[in-house]
C-alpha positions as a Markdown table, in Angstrom:
| # | Residue | x | y | z |
|---|---|---|---|---|
| 1 | Met | -83.6 | -41.3 | 157.9 |
| 2 | Ala | -85.6 | -38.2 | 157.0 |
| 3 | Ala | -83.1 | -36.0 | 158.7 |
| 4 | Ala | -80.2 | -37.5 | 156.9 |
| 5 | Thr | -82.0 | -37.2 | 153.6 |
| 6 | Ser | -82.8 | -33.5 | 154.2 |
| 7 | Leu | -79.1 | -32.8 | 155.2 |
| 8 | Thr | -77.9 | -34.5 | 152.0 |
| 9 | Ala | -80.3 | -32.5 | 149.9 |
| 10 | Arg | -79.0 | -29.2 | 151.4 |
| 11 | Val | -75.3 | -30.1 | 150.9 |
| 12 | Ser | -73.9 | -29.1 | 147.5 |
| 13 | Ala | -72.3 | -31.5 | 145.2 |
| 14 | Gly | -69.0 | -29.5 | 145.6 |
| 15 | His | -69.2 | -30.0 | 149.4 |
| 16 | Arg | -69.8 | -33.7 | 148.9 |
| 17 | Ala | -67.0 | -34.2 | 146.3 |
| 18 | Leu | -64.5 | -32.2 | 148.4 |
| 19 | Gly | -65.4 | -33.9 | 151.6 |
| 20 | Ile | -65.2 | -37.4 | 150.1 |
| 21 | Gly | -61.9 | -36.6 | 148.3 |
| 22 | Ser | -60.3 | -35.3 | 151.5 |
| 23 | Leu | -61.6 | -38.3 | 153.5 |
| 24 | Cys | -59.8 | -40.5 | 150.9 |
| 25 | Leu | -56.7 | -38.4 | 151.5 |
| 26 | Ala | -56.9 | -39.1 | 155.2 |
| 27 | Ala | -57.2 | -42.8 | 154.4 |
| 28 | Ala | -54.1 | -42.5 | 152.2 |
| 29 | His | -52.2 | -41.2 | 155.2 |
| 30 | Leu | -53.3 | -44.2 | 157.2 |
| 31 | Leu | -52.3 | -46.5 | 154.4 |
| 32 | Val | -48.8 | -45.0 | 154.2 |
| 33 | Leu | -48.6 | -45.4 | 157.9 |
| 34 | Ala | -49.5 | -49.0 | 157.7 |
| 35 | Val | -47.3 | -49.9 | 154.7 |
| 36 | Leu | -44.1 | -47.9 | 155.4 |
| 37 | Pro | -42.2 | -48.0 | 158.7 |
| 38 | His | -42.0 | -44.8 | 160.7 |
| 39 | Thr | -40.5 | -43.8 | 164.0 |
| 40 | Leu | -42.8 | -43.1 | 167.0 |
| 41 | Trp | -42.6 | -39.3 | 166.4 |
| 42 | Trp | -43.6 | -39.6 | 162.7 |
| 43 | Thr | -46.3 | -42.2 | 163.5 |
| 44 | Leu | -47.9 | -39.7 | 165.9 |
| 45 | Ala | -47.5 | -36.9 | 163.4 |
| 46 | Leu | -49.2 | -39.0 | 160.7 |
| 47 | Leu | -52.0 | -39.9 | 163.0 |
| 48 | Ala | -52.5 | -36.3 | 164.0 |
| 49 | Met | -52.6 | -35.3 | 160.3 |
| 50 | Ala | -55.2 | -38.0 | 159.5 |
| 51 | Val | -57.4 | -36.9 | 162.5 |
| 52 | Trp | -57.2 | -33.3 | 161.5 |
| 53 | Cys | -58.0 | -34.2 | 157.9 |
| 54 | Val | -61.0 | -36.3 | 159.0 |
| 55 | Lys | -62.3 | -33.4 | 161.2 |
| 56 | Cys | -62.1 | -30.8 | 158.4 |
| 57 | Ser | -63.4 | -33.3 | 155.8 |
| 58 | Trp | -66.4 | -34.2 | 158.0 |
| 59 | Cys | -67.2 | -30.5 | 158.4 |
| 60 | Val | -67.2 | -29.9 | 154.7 |
| 61 | Leu | -69.1 | -33.1 | 153.9 |
| 62 | Arg | -71.9 | -31.8 | 156.2 |
| 63 | Gly | -72.0 | -28.5 | 154.3 |
| 64 | Gly | -69.7 | -26.4 | 156.5 |
| 65 | Ser | -67.2 | -23.8 | 155.4 |
| 66 | Pro | -64.2 | -25.2 | 153.5 |
| 67 | Met | -61.8 | -22.7 | 154.9 |
| 68 | Ser | -60.4 | -24.9 | 157.7 |
| 69 | Leu | -59.9 | -27.6 | 155.1 |
| 70 | Leu | -58.1 | -25.1 | 152.9 |
| 71 | Val | -55.7 | -24.1 | 155.7 |
| 72 | Met | -55.2 | -27.7 | 156.8 |
| 73 | Ser | -54.4 | -29.0 | 153.3 |
| 74 | Ala | -52.1 | -26.0 | 152.5 |
| 75 | Leu | -50.1 | -26.7 | 155.7 |
| 76 | Met | -50.0 | -30.5 | 155.1 |
| 77 | Gly | -48.9 | -30.1 | 151.4 |
| 78 | Ala | -46.2 | -27.6 | 152.4 |
| 79 | Ser | -45.1 | -30.0 | 155.2 |
| 80 | His | -44.8 | -33.0 | 152.8 |
| 81 | Val | -42.7 | -30.9 | 150.4 |
| 82 | Ala | -40.5 | -29.8 | 153.3 |
| 83 | Met | -40.0 | -33.4 | 154.4 |
| 84 | Val | -39.0 | -34.4 | 150.9 |
| 85 | Ile | -36.5 | -31.6 | 150.3 |
| 86 | Gly | -35.2 | -31.7 | 153.9 |
| 87 | Met | -36.1 | -28.3 | 155.4 |
| 88 | Pro | -34.4 | -27.7 | 158.8 |
| 89 | Trp | -37.0 | -29.1 | 161.2 |
| 90 | Phe | -37.9 | -32.0 | 158.9 |
| 91 | Thr | -34.4 | -33.3 | 158.1 |
| 92 | Gly | -34.8 | -36.6 | 160.0 |
| 93 | His | -37.6 | -37.9 | 157.8 |
| 94 | His | -35.5 | -39.0 | 154.9 |
| 95 | Gly | -32.1 | -39.1 | 156.5 |
| 96 | Ala | -29.9 | -42.2 | 156.9 |
| 97 | His | -31.4 | -42.9 | 160.3 |
| 98 | Ala | -35.0 | -42.7 | 159.0 |
| 99 | Gly | -37.2 | -45.7 | 159.0 |
| 100 | His | -37.5 | -45.6 | 155.1 |
| 101 | Gly | -35.3 | -44.4 | 152.3 |
| 102 | Thr | -35.6 | -42.0 | 149.5 |
| 103 | His | -38.0 | -44.3 | 147.6 |
| 104 | His | -40.7 | -42.8 | 149.8 |
| 105 | Ala | -40.2 | -39.3 | 148.4 |
| 106 | Pro | -42.3 | -39.9 | 145.3 |
| 107 | Val | -45.2 | -41.1 | 147.4 |
| 108 | Met | -44.9 | -38.0 | 149.6 |
| 109 | Leu | -44.8 | -35.7 | 146.6 |
| 110 | Gly | -47.9 | -37.4 | 145.3 |
| 111 | Ile | -49.6 | -36.9 | 148.6 |
| 112 | Ala | -48.4 | -33.2 | 148.6 |
| 113 | Ala | -49.9 | -32.8 | 145.2 |
| 114 | Ala | -53.2 | -34.3 | 146.4 |
| 115 | Glu | -53.1 | -31.9 | 149.4 |
| 116 | Phe | -52.7 | -29.0 | 147.1 |
| 117 | Leu | -55.5 | -30.2 | 144.9 |
| 118 | Val | -57.8 | -30.3 | 148.0 |
| 119 | Met | -56.5 | -26.8 | 148.9 |
| 120 | Phe | -57.5 | -25.4 | 145.5 |
| 121 | Gly | -60.8 | -27.3 | 145.6 |
| 122 | Ala | -61.5 | -25.7 | 149.0 |
| 123 | Ala | -60.6 | -22.3 | 147.7 |
| 124 | Trp | -62.9 | -22.8 | 144.6 |
| 125 | Leu | -65.7 | -24.0 | 146.8 |
| 126 | Ser | -65.3 | -21.2 | 149.2 |
| 127 | Arg | -65.4 | -18.6 | 146.4 |
| 128 | His | -68.2 | -20.5 | 144.6 |
| 129 | Thr | -70.4 | -20.6 | 147.7 |
| 130 | Ala | -69.6 | -17.1 | 149.0 |
| 131 | Gly | -72.5 | -15.5 | 147.2 |
| 132 | Ser | -75.0 | -18.2 | 148.1 |
| 133 | Val | -74.7 | -17.8 | 151.9 |
| 134 | Pro | -78.1 | -16.7 | 153.2 |
| 135 | Arg | -78.0 | -13.4 | 155.0 |
| 136 | Arg | -79.8 | -12.6 | 158.1 |
| 137 | Ala | -82.7 | -10.1 | 157.9 |
| 138 | Asp | -80.8 | -7.6 | 160.0 |
| 139 | Gln | -77.8 | -7.6 | 157.7 |
| 140 | Pro | -77.6 | -5.0 | 154.9 |
| 141 | Asp | -77.4 | -6.3 | 151.4 |
| 142 | Ser | -73.8 | -5.7 | 150.2 |
| 143 | Ser | -75.0 | -5.3 | 146.6 |
| 144 | Glu | -76.8 | -2.1 | 147.5 |
| 145 | Pro | -74.8 | 1.1 | 148.0 |
| 146 | Ala | -74.5 | 2.2 | 151.6 |
| 147 | Ala | -76.6 | 5.1 | 152.7 |
| 148 | Leu | -74.7 | 8.3 | 153.2 |
| 149 | Pro | -75.1 | 10.0 | 156.6 |
| 150 | Ala | -77.3 | 13.1 | 156.6 |
């Protein structure tokens, strides 16, 4: 219990908020999977997205770098938009043979917007915490000018 308390104390509020928010987004992917019918291919793709989201979220929730979450959410948001507008390799998702019709597009755009919100949150957190990363004793302080060679 003491280890969990000390870990929680070290993790910033930004890490906690971003980690919890992105875990909720992973749950939203699972909810969409449960509520709307999908082909086997799209079911596996949604499961992979949810697992990737949980992995990155858990890392951030424990105080890790938000960069993997930033990349993941940018790719997922772009993928959702591509599925809605029918980019070449995503055309089957809303086609006539798809498991669901165009009524699913607003849900996907909402998830894409949430993915982009997570992406911007990860970018903000990355920038906000960049100066607070402790440096090792053998690393030079970047705020001091470099010594010129003699």
